[in-house]
N, C-alpha and C positions, 0 to 999 in steps of 0.2 A: 462091621459086617463079618461076624465070626462064623455063624453056622452055615449059611448057604448064601454067599455073597451075590451070586448071579441072580438068584431068586429075589433077594432083598433089593438088589439094584433095579431090577425090572419094575418092582412095585414103586420104588422111589421115583423113577423116571415117569411112570404113569401118573402118580400123584402130582407131579409137576407139569402134567399135560404134555410130556415129551414121549414120542414113540420110541420104544426100546429097540433101536436098530442094532445090528451087530457092532458097528463102529462105536456107537454111544455106549453100549454095554462094555466093550473092550476098554475104551478110554475111562469110563466111569469106574470100572473095576480097578484100574491103575490109580485113579484119583482117590477113591473112597475106601479101597480095601486096605489101606495102610494107616488109617487114623487121620487125625488132623495134620494137614501139611500145606506148604506154600510151593506152588510150581509156576514156572513160566511155560509158555507154549512150546518153546524150544526144548526144555528139559522133559516135558511130557512126551513130546515127539521122539526124543532120544530113547526114553523108556519103552515106548511103543515099538520102535524099530528093534530094540534089543529083545523084546518079547515076541517078535515076528508078527506084530499086528499090522496088517496092510492098510496104512493110512498115510495121507499126505500131510505136510505141515499146514496147508490151508484147511484141511478137514479138522485138524487139532484146534486151530484158531476158531473156526466156526463152532465147533462143539463146546469149547470153553465159553464162548460168548452166549451160546444157547443155554448152557447150564447156569450162567450168571443171570441172564434175563429171567430164567425160571426160578431163581432164588436158591439154587443149590450151591452156588459159589459167591464169594465176594471178590471183586476186582480191585486191586491195589496198584495204583500208578506211582512209580518212583522216578522222580526227575524227568518225567515225560518221555523217557527213553526206554524204560523197562517196566513191564507190567507183570504182576504176580497174581495168581488166582489162589484164593484161600478156601479150603474146605470147611473151616470153622466159620460159620455164618453168624455167630453171636457177636454182639458189639464188643470189640476189643481193639487194642492198639499194638504196635510192633516196634521191635528193635530191628534196625538194618545193620548187619555186620559188614562193615565196609570191605574187609579183606576178602570175603567170600561172596559178597553180594547176595547174602541170604537173609531171610526174615525169620524172626523168632517172636512168638507171642509175648506181650507184656501181660503179666497176671492181672486179671480183672480187679479194678479198684485202685490200682497203683498210679493212675493218671487221672487228674481232675481237669476238665476243660470248662472254663468259665468266660464270661464276657463275650459271647458270640454276638456278632452283629445281627440286626434284624434282616431277615431275608427280604429281597425285593418283592414288591406287590405281585401277587399271583403265583408266588413260589413258596416252598418250604425247605428247610434244611433236611436233607435225606439222611445224612451220615457225616460224622467228623472222623477223619483218619489222622492219627498222630503217629509219626514215624520218627523214632529217636535213633540217630546214627551213632554207632559205637565202633571203636577200634581198640585193638590191643594196646596196652600201655607199654612203654619201653621196658619196664620191669617184667611184665608178663611175657614179653617176647623172648626173653633170655632163656 
């Protein structure tokens, strides 16, 4: 979103059938104005507070879930205790850096998933998320 982020963001929200409210615009600008990124609700809330955006943590959660349902974000659950929201909605996998609890995209084509089970009757596989946990080696830590 280089030239006119707010104008482009309003169009993006309208195309996703979301009304471009002030709070959605403000949070969307924080999310999408910096390129592809992974955020938690808490980190986005902290960014919003720092930018003097008047939102509650509950509003941030609601907005992230609305954006996800509208197809603007991917939700990535890690360990069931931490959820990340990814602005890159193309199919890809992630490294989880254990020391910082941050996600990094794995370049497309570097992970091959095979041997998936047949989905139960009446369902289909929507997406496969591979998360590779990494940590610094003792040599790199020196």
